[in-house]
N, C-alpha and C positions, 0 to 999 in steps of 0.2 A: 372532396369526400368528407372533410371535417364539417362543412356546412350541411351536407346531406344527413350525416349522422346526428348532428345537433337537432335537425328537424325531426328525426325519428325519436330522439329523447323527448322533445317538446310534445310530440303527439302522444307518446306513452304517458307522460306526466299529465297532460290535459285529459286523457282518457280516465286515469285514476281519479281525477277530481271533477269529472263532468259526465262522460259517456253520453247518454241521451235521455229523453223523456221515457216514462213508462210506456212500453209498447202497447199493452192492452191491460185493462183493469176488469172489464166485463166481457165475456166471450161474444164472438159473432154468432149469428144464428147458424144452424146446421146447413151446410152447402153454400153459405155466403162467403164471398171473398172481399178483400180490401187491399188498397194500395195507399201507403202513407208517405208523406214528405215532412221531415222535421228539420228544424233549425234551432240552435241554442247551445249554451255552454256556460262555463264559469264566468263570473263577473270579476274583472281584473282592472288594475290601474296601469295605463300605458301612457307615458309622457305626461304624468300627473292628471290624466283624464280617465274617468271610469268608463269602461266599455264592456261589451259582451262578446266573448269569442264565438263567432258564428260557425259552429260545427254543424254539418248537414248530413242527412242520411235518408235512404229510401227503404221501405219495407213492404213485403208482400205477405199477406196472411189469409188463412182459410179456416172456416169453422167446420171441423170434422164432426162434431156433435154440438148440441146446444150448450154443453158445459165445458168443451175443450176446443181451443183454437191454437193452431200451429203457425209459426212465423219465421221468416228469414230476412236479414237486413244487410245492406251494403252501406258503409260509412264513406260518403263521397268526398268529404274534405280530406280525410286521410289519403284517399286514392290520388288526389291532386298533388300530394306531397310524396308520392311514390310508396305509400304504405297500404297494403291490402288489409282491410279490417272487415271481417265478416262476423255476423251474429246470427244465431239460430236458437229457437226454443219454443216453448208452448205456454199457454195460460190455462189453468184448471180452476173452475169455479167450485168451491167447496160448499157454499150455501148461497141462496139468493137473498136479496134485500127484501125485508118485510117490515114496512113502516119505519120505526126508528131503529130496528135491529139491522145492522149493516150486512150487506153481502160480503163474503170473504172469498178471495182468490189468491192463488200462488202462481208464480211464473218462473220456473227454472230455465236457464239458458246458458250459453257459453259464447265467448268472444275469442276470435283467432286473428292475430295480427302478424303480417309478414312484411319486413322491410325489403323493398324491391331492389336496393343496391347491395346490401350485405347478406340478404336472405336470413337474417336473424328473425326469429319468430317468438311469439308469446301467446299463451293460452290462459284465459281467465273465466272460471265458472262464475255464475251469478244466480242469486235467488231473490226475487221480489215477493213481498207479502202485502196484500192490499185489503183495505176495508172501504166499502163504497156505499153511497146512498143515492137513489134516483129521486127525481122530483119533477113535477110539471107534466103536461100532456105529452111531451116528447121524450120523457125519461132522461133529462139531462143528468149528468153525474157529478157528484162531489166525492172526492176520495182522499184518503191518507194512507201512508204505508211506509215500509222499510225496504231499502235496497241494499243488498249484501253482495259485495264482490269478494272474491277469494284469489289472492296472489300466491300461487304455489311455486313460483319460480325461484324463490330463495334470495335472489339478488336483483337490484335495479338494473336498468339498461346501462348505467354508468359504472357498474361493477360493485357498488356499495350494497351492504347487506340490507335485506328487506325484513324489518323486525315484525311487521304486521301481516299475518296471513289473511286475517279477516278484516275487511274494510267496510264497516257498516255506515249507513246514512239513512236519511228520512226524506219523504216527499209529500207534498200536498198539491192537489190540482183540481181542475174543473174541466169537464167536457160538455160542449154545446152539441146536442144531437139533432141531426136533420135526417130526412128520409134517405138521402143518398150520400151524405157527407157529415163528418164530425169535425169540430174545431176544439183543440185542446191547449190549455196553458198550464204549466207546471212549475212549481218552485221546489228546489232541492237544497238540502244541506248534506254534502257528501264527504266520505272519507274522514269521519269525525275523529278517528284515532290516529290519523296521519298528520305530521307536522306540515304546516304551510309556510314555514320559514326557510330562507336560504335555498330556494329553488328557482327555476328559470323564469317564473312569472310571479307578480304580486297579486294574490287573490284578495278580493274585497270581503272582509269579515270584520266584525267589531274587534277593537284592539285587544280586548280581554280573551279572544279566541285564538289560540295558537295552533289549532288543528282544523282540518277540513276546509271546505270552500262552499260558497253559495252559488247556485246556478239557476238560470231561467230558460225555459224551453217552450217552443210553439210547434204544434203539429196539425197538419191538415190530412184528413182521411177521406178517400172516395170509396164507397161500398158498391158492390155489384154482385 
């Protein structure tokens, strides 16, 4: 039980410092659907070797209008360790990209996690804000934005007080657009108000940075 509980703590900690790539930055077309598969996570040091924690997830999304897309996700790595991690939300485009003036979108969502052994559960709201630019004949995307998690639980899974309700971060990414598929790569700096010292893993950040973690993510999307 101790080993299983430790795995749950590790998954929660990894979630707070990694989660996943931005689900969507620009909405799907009305009536269009998509399935995505993502892999990525925080950069850590393991046995003096820098590695990427390979957290995986799958997502289904549908364009309800040309400016709103809804989505739902299952985090598959968490499931392998006995933790059900679900995510649901939507992307709303506030303005379209026009030349050098960026398109703006917001993506409110929530995460729900349940430990399959103890039935402990956690709920995390999230709000992403994005600015994006399209270029080229296929409208490839370059984007930047902020990712904002909210830990309303009051305490960590180990019983310690959670001093930060708001866990802000930043991301920058690129999406290669194809007629039926997209390929996305994203770099994140997450949880910049949360200490990365004296926790279960050693995150790779410059020595002068005592908070947050760097992450790298790759996503494949099939559209239909």
